[in-house]
PQR file with spaces between the fields and no chain letter, atoms N, CA, C, O and H, PARSE charges and radii, in Angstrom:
ATOM       1  N    UNK     1      89.303   23.104   95.338 -0.4000 1.5000
ATOM       2  CA   UNK     1      88.641   21.800   95.275 -0.0000 2.0000
ATOM       3  C    UNK     1      87.181   22.155   95.613  0.5500 1.7000
ATOM       4  O    UNK     1      86.922   22.771   96.647 -0.5500 1.4000
ATOM       5  N    UNK     2      86.185   21.754   94.712 -0.4000 1.5000
ATOM       6  CA   UNK     2      84.804   22.297   95.244 -0.0000 2.0000
ATOM       7  C    UNK     2      84.055   21.260   96.081  0.5500 1.7000
ATOM       8  O    UNK     2      83.223   21.665   96.893 -0.5500 1.4000
ATOM       9  H    UNK     2      86.395   21.254   93.872  0.4000 1.0000
ATOM      10  N    UNK     3      84.284   19.977   95.944 -0.4000 1.5000
ATOM      11  CA   UNK     3      83.579   19.135   96.835 -0.0000 2.0000
ATOM      12  C    UNK     3      84.650   18.393   97.554  0.5500 1.7000
ATOM      13  O    UNK     3      85.628   17.908   96.985 -0.5500 1.4000
ATOM      14  H    UNK     3      84.959   19.649   95.283  0.4000 1.0000
ATOM      15  N    UNK     4      84.366   18.311   99.134 -0.4000 1.5000
ATOM      16  CA   UNK     4      85.305   17.677  100.034 -0.0000 2.0000
ATOM      17  C    UNK     4      85.164   16.148  100.004  0.5500 1.7000
ATOM      18  O    UNK     4      84.051   15.730   99.684 -0.5500 1.4000
ATOM      19  H    UNK     4      83.572   18.704   99.597  0.4000 1.0000
ATOM      20  N    UNK     5      85.888   15.466  100.220 -0.4000 1.5000
ATOM      21  CA   UNK     5      86.139   14.060  100.165 -0.0000 2.0000
ATOM      22  C    UNK     5      85.188   13.653  101.193  0.5500 1.7000
ATOM      23  O    UNK     5      85.185   14.340  102.215 -0.5500 1.4000
ATOM      24  H    UNK     5      86.792   15.806  100.480  0.4000 1.0000
ATOM      25  N    UNK     6      84.261   12.520  101.111 -0.4000 1.5000
ATOM      26  CA   UNK     6      83.420   11.917  102.182 -0.0000 2.0000
ATOM      27  C    UNK     6      83.826   10.659  102.290  0.5500 1.7000
ATOM      28  O    UNK     6      84.435    9.984  101.460 -0.5500 1.4000
ATOM      29  H    UNK     6      84.264   11.962  100.281  0.4000 1.0000
ATOM      30  N    UNK     7      83.403   10.332  103.524 -0.4000 1.5000
ATOM      31  CA   UNK     7      83.579    8.906  103.843 -0.0000 2.0000
ATOM      32  C    UNK     7      82.812    7.991  102.993  0.5500 1.7000
ATOM      33  O    UNK     7      83.347    6.950  102.612 -0.5500 1.4000
ATOM      34  H    UNK     7      82.908   10.880  104.199  0.4000 1.0000
ATOM      35  N    UNK     8      81.682    8.260  102.680 -0.4000 1.5000
ATOM      36  CA   UNK     8      80.864    7.488  101.753 -0.0000 2.0000
ATOM      37  C    UNK     8      81.474    7.422  100.491  0.5500 1.7000
ATOM      38  O    UNK     8      81.303    6.368   99.877 -0.5500 1.4000
ATOM      39  H    UNK     8      81.247    9.106  102.990  0.4000 1.0000
ATOM      40  N    UNK     9      82.161    8.323   99.948 -0.4000 1.5000
ATOM      41  CA   UNK     9      82.906    8.292   98.746 -0.0000 2.0000
ATOM      42  C    UNK     9      84.142    7.298   98.604  0.5500 1.7000
ATOM      43  O    UNK     9      84.494    6.632   97.630 -0.5500 1.4000
ATOM      44  H    UNK     9      82.300    9.178  100.447  0.4000 1.0000
ATOM      45  N    UNK    10      84.719    7.411   99.945 -0.4000 1.5000
ATOM      46  CA   UNK    10      86.038    6.603  100.074 -0.0000 2.0000
ATOM      47  C    UNK    10      85.677    5.240  100.186  0.5500 1.7000
ATOM      48  O    UNK    10      86.341    4.361   99.636 -0.5500 1.4000
ATOM      49  H    UNK    10      84.433    7.952  100.736  0.4000 1.0000
ATOM      50  N    UNK    11      84.475    4.961  100.991 -0.4000 1.5000
ATOM      51  CA   UNK    11      83.986    3.369  101.119 -0.0000 2.0000
ATOM      52  C    UNK    11      83.696    3.117   99.718  0.5500 1.7000
ATOM      53  O    UNK    11      84.319    2.147   99.287 -0.5500 1.4000
ATOM      54  H    UNK    11      83.935    5.675  101.438  0.4000 1.0000
ATOM      55  N    UNK    12      82.894    3.729   98.824 -0.4000 1.5000
ATOM      56  CA   UNK    12      82.512    3.270   97.675 -0.0000 2.0000
ATOM      57  C    UNK    12      83.665    2.943   96.619  0.5500 1.7000
ATOM      58  O    UNK    12      83.569    2.015   95.816 -0.5500 1.4000
ATOM      59  H    UNK    12      82.388    4.517   99.174  0.4000 1.0000
ATOM      60  N    UNK    13      84.721    3.766   96.699 -0.4000 1.5000
ATOM      61  CA   UNK    13      85.942    3.845   95.931 -0.0000 2.0000
ATOM      62  C    UNK    13      86.734    2.371   96.420  0.5500 1.7000
ATOM      63  O    UNK    13      87.192    1.485   95.700 -0.5500 1.4000
ATOM      64  H    UNK    13      84.799    4.520   97.351  0.4000 1.0000
ATOM      65  N    UNK    14      86.708    2.468   97.889 -0.4000 1.5000
ATOM      66  CA   UNK    14      87.545    1.198   98.574 -0.0000 2.0000
ATOM      67  C    UNK    14      86.691   -0.259   97.849  0.5500 1.7000
ATOM      68  O    UNK    14      87.304   -1.119   97.217 -0.5500 1.4000
ATOM      69  H    UNK    14      86.336    3.188   98.475  0.4000 1.0000
ATOM      70  N    UNK    15      85.520   -0.288   98.045 -0.4000 1.5000
ATOM      71  CA   UNK    15      84.909   -1.385   97.622 -0.0000 2.0000
ATOM      72  C    UNK    15      84.791   -1.696   96.102  0.5500 1.7000
ATOM      73  O    UNK    15      84.873   -2.869   95.738 -0.5500 1.4000
ATOM      74  H    UNK    15      85.023    0.411   98.559  0.4000 1.0000
ATOM      75  N    UNK    16      84.611   -0.750   95.249 -0.4000 1.5000
ATOM      76  CA   UNK    16      84.641   -0.823   93.693 -0.0000 2.0000
ATOM      77  C    UNK    16      86.197   -1.089   93.296  0.5500 1.7000
ATOM      78  O    UNK    16      86.460   -1.975   92.483 -0.5500 1.4000
ATOM      79  H    UNK    16      84.544    0.203   95.545  0.4000 1.0000
ATOM      80  N    UNK    17      86.958   -0.503   93.738 -0.4000 1.5000
ATOM      81  CA   UNK    17      88.306   -0.764   93.100 -0.0000 2.0000
ATOM      82  C    UNK    17      89.392   -1.360   94.006  0.5500 1.7000
ATOM      83  O    UNK    17      90.499   -1.597   93.524 -0.5500 1.4000
ATOM      84  H    UNK    17      86.744    0.217   94.398  0.4000 1.0000
ATOM      85  N    UNK    18      89.110   -1.628   95.382 -0.4000 1.5000
ATOM      86  CA   UNK    18      90.191   -2.213   95.771 -0.0000 2.0000
ATOM      87  C    UNK    18      89.650   -3.536   96.770  0.5500 1.7000
ATOM      88  O    UNK    18      90.290   -4.004   97.712 -0.5500 1.4000
ATOM      89  H    UNK    18      88.210   -1.435   95.773  0.4000 1.0000
ATOM      90  N    UNK    19      88.532   -3.917   96.374 -0.4000 1.5000
ATOM      91  CA   UNK    19      88.024   -5.010   97.081 -0.0000 2.0000
ATOM      92  C    UNK    19      87.626   -4.854   98.614  0.5500 1.7000
ATOM      93  O    UNK    19      87.399   -5.912   99.202 -0.5500 1.4000
ATOM      94  H    UNK    19      88.012   -3.537   95.609  0.4000 1.0000
ATOM      95  N    UNK    20      87.522   -3.763   99.281 -0.4000 1.5000
ATOM      96  CA   UNK    20      87.282   -3.438  100.525 -0.0000 2.0000
ATOM      97  C    UNK    20      88.649   -3.840  101.245  0.5500 1.7000
ATOM      98  O    UNK    20      88.737   -4.613  102.199 -0.5500 1.4000
ATOM      99  H    UNK    20      87.707   -2.904   98.803  0.4000 1.0000
ATOM     100  N    UNK    21      89.706   -3.168  100.608 -0.4000 1.5000
ATOM     101  CA   UNK    21      90.853   -3.943  101.524 -0.0000 2.0000
ATOM     102  C    UNK    21      91.194   -2.995  102.710  0.5500 1.7000
ATOM     103  O    UNK    21      92.046   -3.348  103.526 -0.5500 1.4000
ATOM     104  H    UNK    21      89.634   -2.540   99.833  0.4000 1.0000
ATOM     105  N    UNK    22      90.620   -1.927  102.815 -0.4000 1.5000
ATOM     106  CA   UNK    22      90.770   -1.025  103.903 -0.0000 2.0000
ATOM     107  C    UNK    22      89.633   -0.936  104.737  0.5500 1.7000
ATOM     108  O    UNK    22      88.536   -0.810  104.193 -0.5500 1.4000
ATOM     109  H    UNK    22      89.928   -1.641  102.152  0.4000 1.0000
ATOM     110  N    UNK    23      89.719   -0.984  106.052 -0.4000 1.5000
ATOM     111  CA   UNK    23      88.796   -0.787  106.952 -0.0000 2.0000
ATOM     112  C    UNK    23      88.056    0.468  107.020  0.5500 1.7000
ATOM     113  O    UNK    23      88.679    1.509  106.810 -0.5500 1.4000
ATOM     114  H    UNK    23      90.611   -1.087  106.494  0.4000 1.0000
ATOM     115  N    UNK    24      86.679    0.513  107.313 -0.4000 1.5000
ATOM     116  CA   UNK    24      86.075    1.694  107.497 -0.0000 2.0000
ATOM     117  C    UNK    24      86.613    2.734  108.512  0.5500 1.7000
ATOM     118  O    UNK    24      86.427    3.936  108.320 -0.5500 1.4000
ATOM     119  H    UNK    24      86.173   -0.332  107.484  0.4000 1.0000
ATOM     120  N    UNK    25      87.295    2.259  109.615 -0.4000 1.5000
ATOM     121  CA   UNK    25      88.224    2.954  110.614 -0.0000 2.0000
ATOM     122  C    UNK    25      89.146    3.736  109.896  0.5500 1.7000
ATOM     123  O    UNK    25      89.252    4.959  109.978 -0.5500 1.4000
ATOM     124  H    UNK    25      87.447    1.283  109.772  0.4000 1.0000
ATOM     125  N    UNK    26      89.984    2.783  109.002 -0.4000 1.5000
ATOM     126  CA   UNK    26      91.127    3.483  108.447 -0.0000 2.0000
ATOM     127  C    UNK    26      90.630    4.566  107.396  0.5500 1.7000
ATOM     128  O    UNK    26      91.261    5.613  107.250 -0.5500 1.4000
ATOM     129  H    UNK    26      89.898    1.789  108.936  0.4000 1.0000
ATOM     130  N    UNK    27      89.550    4.301  106.711 -0.4000 1.5000
ATOM     131  CA   UNK    27      89.023    5.562  105.670 -0.0000 2.0000
ATOM     132  C    UNK    27      88.492    6.581  106.448  0.5500 1.7000
ATOM     133  O    UNK    27      88.562    7.722  105.992 -0.5500 1.4000
ATOM     134  H    UNK    27      89.038    3.451  106.830  0.4000 1.0000
ATOM     135  N    UNK    28      87.921    6.380  107.642 -0.4000 1.5000
ATOM     136  CA   UNK    28      87.427    7.554  108.559 -0.0000 2.0000
ATOM     137  C    UNK    28      88.698    8.622  109.022  0.5500 1.7000
ATOM     138  O    UNK    28      88.513    9.816  109.255 -0.5500 1.4000
ATOM     139  H    UNK    28      87.864    5.453  108.012  0.4000 1.0000
ATOM     140  N    UNK    29      89.766    8.064  109.085 -0.4000 1.5000
ATOM     141  CA   UNK    29      90.811    8.709  109.461 -0.0000 2.0000
ATOM     142  C    UNK    29      91.406    9.656  108.536  0.5500 1.7000
ATOM     143  O    UNK    29      92.003   10.683  108.858 -0.5500 1.4000
ATOM     144  H    UNK    29      89.917    7.094  108.896  0.4000 1.0000
ATOM     145  N    UNK    30      91.147    9.127  107.087 -0.4000 1.5000
ATOM     146  CA   UNK    30      91.426   10.038  106.153 -0.0000 2.0000
ATOM     147  C    UNK    30      90.663   11.249  105.987  0.5500 1.7000
ATOM     148  O    UNK    30      91.197   12.285  105.592 -0.5500 1.4000
ATOM     149  H    UNK    30      90.662    8.293  106.826  0.4000 1.0000
ATOM     150  N    UNK    31      89.288   11.156  106.306 -0.4000 1.5000
ATOM     151  CA   UNK    31      88.360   12.042  106.215 -0.0000 2.0000
ATOM     152  C    UNK    31      88.274   12.944  107.515  0.5500 1.7000
ATOM     153  O    UNK    31      88.128   14.151  107.322 -0.5500 1.4000
ATOM     154  H    UNK    31      88.854   10.315  106.628  0.4000 1.0000
ATOM     155  N    UNK    32      88.351   12.471  108.855 -0.4000 1.5000
ATOM     156  CA   UNK    32      88.487   13.234  109.977 -0.0000 2.0000
ATOM     157  C    UNK    32      89.619   12.576  110.738  0.5500 1.7000
ATOM     158  O    UNK    32      89.404   11.686  111.561 -0.5500 1.4000
ATOM     159  H    UNK    32      88.469   11.490  109.012  0.4000 1.0000
ATOM     160  N    UNK    33      90.966   13.080  110.415 -0.4000 1.5000
ATOM     161  CA   UNK    33      92.088   12.622  111.356 -0.0000 2.0000
ATOM     162  C    UNK    33      91.950   13.095  112.768  0.5500 1.7000
ATOM     163  O    UNK    33      91.751   14.262  113.108 -0.5500 1.4000
ATOM     164  H    UNK    33      91.141   13.803  109.747  0.4000 1.0000
ATOM     165  N    UNK    34      92.079   12.046  113.558 -0.4000 1.5000
ATOM     166  CA   UNK    34      92.129   12.226  115.060 -0.0000 2.0000
ATOM     167  C    UNK    34      93.466   12.208  115.723  0.5500 1.7000
ATOM     168  O    UNK    34      93.670   12.647  116.855 -0.5500 1.4000
ATOM     169  H    UNK    34      92.240   11.099  113.282  0.4000 1.0000
ATOM     170  N    UNK    35      94.346   11.681  114.957 -0.4000 1.5000
ATOM     171  CA   UNK    35      95.729   11.687  115.565 -0.0000 2.0000
ATOM     172  C    UNK    35      96.432   13.092  115.450  0.5500 1.7000
ATOM     173  O    UNK    35      97.271   13.378  116.304 -0.5500 1.4000
ATOM     174  H    UNK    35      94.180   11.324  114.037  0.4000 1.0000
ATOM     175  N    UNK    36      96.208   13.775  114.679 -0.4000 1.5000
ATOM     176  CA   UNK    36      96.953   15.168  114.324 -0.0000 2.0000
ATOM     177  C    UNK    36      98.228   15.112  113.555  0.5500 1.7000
ATOM     178  O    UNK    36      98.873   16.141  113.349 -0.5500 1.4000
ATOM     179  H    UNK    36      95.526   13.542  113.985  0.4000 1.0000
ATOM     180  N    UNK    37      98.614   13.942  113.122 -0.4000 1.5000
ATOM     181  CA   UNK    37      99.680   13.909  112.365 -0.0000 2.0000
ATOM     182  C    UNK    37      99.682   14.037  110.876  0.5500 1.7000
ATOM     183  O    UNK    37     100.599   14.547  110.233 -0.5500 1.4000
ATOM     184  H    UNK    37      98.090   13.107  113.289  0.4000 1.0000
ATOM     185  N    UNK    38      98.476   13.486  110.330 -0.4000 1.5000
ATOM     186  CA   UNK    38      98.436   13.579  108.758 -0.0000 2.0000
ATOM     187  C    UNK    38      97.281   14.582  108.682  0.5500 1.7000
ATOM     188  O    UNK    38      96.444   14.634  109.583 -0.5500 1.4000
ATOM     189  H    UNK    38      97.730   13.072  110.853  0.4000 1.0000
ATOM     190  N    UNK    39      97.232   15.399  107.582 -0.4000 1.5000
ATOM     191  CA   UNK    39      96.033   16.310  107.164 -0.0000 2.0000
ATOM     192  C    UNK    39      95.033   15.398  106.647  0.5500 1.7000
ATOM     193  O    UNK    39      95.261   14.279  106.186 -0.5500 1.4000
ATOM     194  H    UNK    39      97.911   15.357  106.849  0.4000 1.0000
ATOM     195  N    UNK    40      93.732   16.056  106.779 -0.4000 1.5000
ATOM     196  CA   UNK    40      92.733   15.184  105.986 -0.0000 2.0000
ATOM     197  C    UNK    40      93.069   15.160  104.784  0.5500 1.7000
ATOM     198  O    UNK    40      93.837   16.006  104.326 -0.5500 1.4000
ATOM     199  H    UNK    40      93.548   16.964  107.154  0.4000 1.0000
ATOM     200  N    UNK    41      92.560   14.198  104.068 -0.4000 1.5000
ATOM     201  CA   UNK    41      92.622   13.878  102.660 -0.0000 2.0000
ATOM     202  C    UNK    41      92.273   15.128  101.713  0.5500 1.7000
ATOM     203  O    UNK    41      93.055   15.494  100.836 -0.5500 1.4000
ATOM     204  H    UNK    41      91.936   13.510  104.440  0.4000 1.0000
ATOM     205  N    UNK    42      91.046   15.752  101.954 -0.4000 1.5000
ATOM     206  CA   UNK    42      90.696   16.844  101.323 -0.0000 2.0000
ATOM     207  C    UNK    42      91.721   18.102  101.239  0.5500 1.7000
ATOM     208  O    UNK    42      91.949   18.700  100.188 -0.5500 1.4000
ATOM     209  H    UNK    42      90.410   15.455  102.666  0.4000 1.0000
ATOM     210  N    UNK    43      92.208   18.366  102.285 -0.4000 1.5000
ATOM     211  CA   UNK    43      93.437   19.509  102.580 -0.0000 2.0000
ATOM     212  C    UNK    43      94.489   19.043  101.600  0.5500 1.7000
ATOM     213  O    UNK    43      94.998   19.841  100.813 -0.5500 1.4000
ATOM     214  H    UNK    43      92.022   17.880  103.139  0.4000 1.0000
ATOM     215  N    UNK    44      94.824   17.762  101.635 -0.4000 1.5000
ATOM     216  CA   UNK    44      96.154   17.405  100.754 -0.0000 2.0000
ATOM     217  C    UNK    44      95.740   17.620   99.394  0.5500 1.7000
ATOM     218  O    UNK    44      96.552   18.167   98.648 -0.5500 1.4000
ATOM     219  H    UNK    44      94.410   17.114  102.275  0.4000 1.0000
ATOM     220  N    UNK    45      94.494   17.248   98.896 -0.4000 1.5000
ATOM     221  CA   UNK    45      94.258   17.237   97.463 -0.0000 2.0000
ATOM     222  C    UNK    45      94.073   18.899   96.994  0.5500 1.7000
ATOM     223  O    UNK    45      94.404   19.270   95.869 -0.5500 1.4000
ATOM     224  H    UNK    45      93.835   16.804   99.502  0.4000 1.0000
ATOM     225  N    UNK    46      93.524   19.785   97.973 -0.4000 1.5000
ATOM     226  CA   UNK    46      93.420   21.106   97.772 -0.0000 2.0000
ATOM     227  C    UNK    46      95.040   21.536   97.599  0.5500 1.7000
ATOM     228  O    UNK    46      95.304   22.101   96.538 -0.5500 1.4000
ATOM     229  H    UNK    46      93.255   19.483   98.887  0.4000 1.0000
ATOM     230  N    UNK    47      95.959   21.358   98.382 -0.4000 1.5000
ATOM     231  CA   UNK    47      97.481   21.578   98.273 -0.0000 2.0000
ATOM     232  C    UNK    47      97.798   21.130   97.050  0.5500 1.7000
ATOM     233  O    UNK    47      98.357   21.923   96.293 -0.5500 1.4000
ATOM     234  H    UNK    47      95.745   20.899   99.244  0.4000 1.0000
ATOM     235  N    UNK    48      97.597   20.173   96.728 -0.4000 1.5000
ATOM     236  CA   UNK    48      98.195   19.608   95.511 -0.0000 2.0000
ATOM     237  C    UNK    48      97.550   20.286   94.363  0.5500 1.7000
ATOM     238  O    UNK    48      98.216   20.396   93.333 -0.5500 1.4000
ATOM     239  H    UNK    48      97.142   19.528   97.343  0.4000 1.0000
ATOM     240  N    UNK    49      96.474   20.703   94.396 -0.4000 1.5000
ATOM     241  CA   UNK    49      95.867   21.291   93.056 -0.0000 2.0000
ATOM     242  C    UNK    49      96.482   22.690   93.079  0.5500 1.7000
ATOM     243  O    UNK    49      96.864   23.229   92.040 -0.5500 1.4000
ATOM     244  H    UNK    49      95.933   20.612   95.233  0.4000 1.0000
ATOM     245  N    UNK    50      96.567   23.232   94.203 -0.4000 1.5000
ATOM     246  CA   UNK    50      97.442   24.624   94.150 -0.0000 2.0000
ATOM     247  C    UNK    50      98.792   24.511   93.835  0.5500 1.7000
ATOM     248  O    UNK    50      99.311   25.511   93.339 -0.5500 1.4000
ATOM     249  H    UNK    50      96.257   22.794   95.047  0.4000 1.0000
ATOM     250  N    UNK    51      99.505   23.487   94.015 -0.4000 1.5000
ATOM     251  CA   UNK    51     100.816   23.542   93.323 -0.0000 2.0000
ATOM     252  C    UNK    51     100.721   23.322   91.983  0.5500 1.7000
ATOM     253  O    UNK    51     101.456   23.990   91.256 -0.5500 1.4000
ATOM     254  H    UNK    51      99.083   22.675   94.418  0.4000 1.0000
ATOM     255  N    UNK    52      99.794   22.337   91.378 -0.4000 1.5000
ATOM     256  CA   UNK    52      99.925   22.052   89.974 -0.0000 2.0000
ATOM     257  C    UNK    52      99.217   23.298   89.413  0.5500 1.7000
ATOM     258  O    UNK    52      99.320   23.441   88.195 -0.5500 1.4000
ATOM     259  H    UNK    52      99.197   21.795   91.969  0.4000 1.0000
ATOM     260  N    UNK    53      98.550   24.179   90.057 -0.4000 1.5000
ATOM     261  CA   UNK    53      98.126   25.281   89.371 -0.0000 2.0000
ATOM     262  C    UNK    53      99.097   26.472   89.176  0.5500 1.7000
ATOM     263  O    UNK    53      98.757   27.414   88.460 -0.5500 1.4000
ATOM     264  H    UNK    53      98.466   24.063   91.047  0.4000 1.0000
ATOM     265  N    UNK    54     100.294   26.450   89.795 -0.4000 1.5000
ATOM     266  CA   UNK    54     101.252   27.251   89.836 -0.0000 2.0000
ATOM     267  C    UNK    54     102.080   27.186   88.410  0.5500 1.7000
ATOM     268  O    UNK    54     102.426   26.117   87.907 -0.5500 1.4000
ATOM     269  H    UNK    54     100.570   25.685   90.377  0.4000 1.0000
ATOM     270  N    UNK    55     102.350   28.489   87.826 -0.4000 1.5000
ATOM     271  CA   UNK    55     103.108   28.528   86.664 -0.0000 2.0000
ATOM     272  C    UNK    55     104.565   28.293   86.736  0.5500 1.7000
ATOM     273  O    UNK    55     105.209   29.303   87.017 -0.5500 1.4000
ATOM     274  H    UNK    55     102.069   29.357   88.235  0.4000 1.0000
ATOM     275  N    UNK    56     105.113   27.419   86.587 -0.4000 1.5000
ATOM     276  CA   UNK    56     106.542   26.931   86.774 -0.0000 2.0000
ATOM     277  C    UNK    56     107.611   27.733   86.341  0.5500 1.7000
ATOM     278  O    UNK    56     108.701   27.900   86.888 -0.5500 1.4000
ATOM     279  H    UNK    56     104.589   26.598   86.359  0.4000 1.0000
ATOM     280  N    UNK    57     107.046   28.352   84.988 -0.4000 1.5000
ATOM     281  CA   UNK    57     108.090   29.552   84.413 -0.0000 2.0000
ATOM     282  C    UNK    57     108.363   30.676   85.275  0.5500 1.7000
ATOM     283  O    UNK    57     109.261   31.478   85.020 -0.5500 1.4000
ATOM     284  H    UNK    57     106.160   28.216   84.543  0.4000 1.0000
ATOM     285  N    UNK    58     107.746   30.746   86.112 -0.4000 1.5000
ATOM     286  CA   UNK    58     107.813   32.019   87.124 -0.0000 2.0000
ATOM     287  C    UNK    58     108.797   31.527   88.293  0.5500 1.7000
ATOM     288  O    UNK    58     109.351   32.352   89.019 -0.5500 1.4000
ATOM     289  H    UNK    58     107.016   30.094   86.319  0.4000 1.0000
ATOM     290  N    UNK    59     108.960   30.356   88.421 -0.4000 1.5000
ATOM     291  CA   UNK    59     109.783   29.712   89.488 -0.0000 2.0000
ATOM     292  C    UNK    59     111.377   29.533   89.002  0.5500 1.7000
ATOM     293  O    UNK    59     111.711   29.089   87.904 -0.5500 1.4000
ATOM     294  H    UNK    59     108.509   29.685   87.831  0.4000 1.0000
ATOM     295  N    UNK    60     112.263   29.964   90.035 -0.4000 1.5000
ATOM     296  CA   UNK    60     113.682   29.540   89.513 -0.0000 2.0000
ATOM     297  C    UNK    60     113.966   28.200   90.106  0.5500 1.7000
ATOM     298  O    UNK    60     113.476   27.826   91.171 -0.5500 1.4000
ATOM     299  H    UNK    60     111.991   30.324   90.927  0.4000 1.0000
ATOM     300  N    UNK    61     114.863   27.421   89.294 -0.4000 1.5000
ATOM     301  CA   UNK    61     115.291   26.119   89.715 -0.0000 2.0000
ATOM     302  C    UNK    61     115.697   26.171   91.271  0.5500 1.7000
ATOM     303  O    UNK    61     116.063   27.211   91.820 -0.5500 1.4000
ATOM     304  H    UNK    61     115.261   27.725   88.428  0.4000 1.0000
ATOM     305  N    UNK    62     115.596   24.999   91.880 -0.4000 1.5000
ATOM     306  CA   UNK    62     116.038   24.965   93.472 -0.0000 2.0000
ATOM     307  C    UNK    62     117.479   25.307   93.444  0.5500 1.7000
ATOM     308  O    UNK    62     117.866   26.132   94.272 -0.5500 1.4000
ATOM     309  H    UNK    62     115.299   24.154   91.434  0.4000 1.0000
ATOM     310  N    UNK    63     118.367   24.771   92.574 -0.4000 1.5000
ATOM     311  CA   UNK    63     119.713   25.158   92.886 -0.0000 2.0000
ATOM     312  C    UNK    63     120.281   26.416   92.713  0.5500 1.7000
ATOM     313  O    UNK    63     121.390   26.726   93.147 -0.5500 1.4000
ATOM     314  H    UNK    63     118.052   24.102   91.902  0.4000 1.0000
ATOM     315  N    UNK    64     119.447   27.233   92.008 -0.4000 1.5000
ATOM     316  CA   UNK    64     119.880   28.635   91.845 -0.0000 2.0000
ATOM     317  C    UNK    64     119.383   29.219   93.039  0.5500 1.7000
ATOM     318  O    UNK    64     120.076   30.127   93.497 -0.5500 1.4000
ATOM     319  H    UNK    64     118.546   26.981   91.656  0.4000 1.0000
ATOM     320  N    UNK    65     118.282   28.896   93.693 -0.4000 1.5000
ATOM     321  CA   UNK    65     117.914   29.626   94.670 -0.0000 2.0000
ATOM     322  C    UNK    65     118.865   29.286   96.001  0.5500 1.7000
ATOM     323  O    UNK    65     119.099   30.153   96.844 -0.5500 1.4000
ATOM     324  H    UNK    65     117.718   28.158   93.321  0.4000 1.0000
ATOM     325  N    UNK    66     119.395   27.907   96.096 -0.4000 1.5000
ATOM     326  CA   UNK    66     120.187   27.727   97.106 -0.0000 2.0000
ATOM     327  C    UNK    66     121.613   28.524   97.023  0.5500 1.7000
ATOM     328  O    UNK    66     122.219   28.865   98.038 -0.5500 1.4000
ATOM     329  H    UNK    66     119.206   27.203   95.412  0.4000 1.0000
ATOM     330  N    UNK    67     122.055   28.768   95.762 -0.4000 1.5000
ATOM     331  CA   UNK    67     123.210   29.425   95.645 -0.0000 2.0000
ATOM     332  C    UNK    67     123.379   30.983   95.805  0.5500 1.7000
ATOM     333  O    UNK    67     124.439   31.603   95.893 -0.5500 1.4000
ATOM     334  H    UNK    67     121.563   28.492   94.937  0.4000 1.0000
ATOM     335  N    UNK    68     122.172   31.445   95.821 -0.4000 1.5000
ATOM     336  CA   UNK    68     122.087   32.971   96.060 -0.0000 2.0000
ATOM     337  C    UNK    68     122.250   33.367   97.529  0.5500 1.7000
ATOM     338  O    UNK    68     121.630   32.776   98.413 -0.5500 1.4000
ATOM     339  H    UNK    68     121.311   30.941   95.750  0.4000 1.0000
ATOM     340  N    UNK    69     123.047   34.320   97.763 -0.4000 1.5000
ATOM     341  CA   UNK    69     123.311   34.827   99.055 -0.0000 2.0000
ATOM     342  C    UNK    69     122.109   35.356   99.726  0.5500 1.7000
ATOM     343  O    UNK    69     122.192   35.829  100.860 -0.5500 1.4000
ATOM     344  H    UNK    69     123.550   34.800   97.044  0.4000 1.0000
């Protein structure tokens, strides 16, 4: 992913599409997690992008992988 998600971007999205449903404190946790349980949103989006970029034709179905010794 080229551009990281910023707090300013999330605040604008929250205001425009969700009527400011989430507090700025909650949005800050997505950008800069302090609790260490959840990855920041940018990292999650990068990982999702990497998964979507995989050629699934090269991947065996899960059940075949489980059945092999």
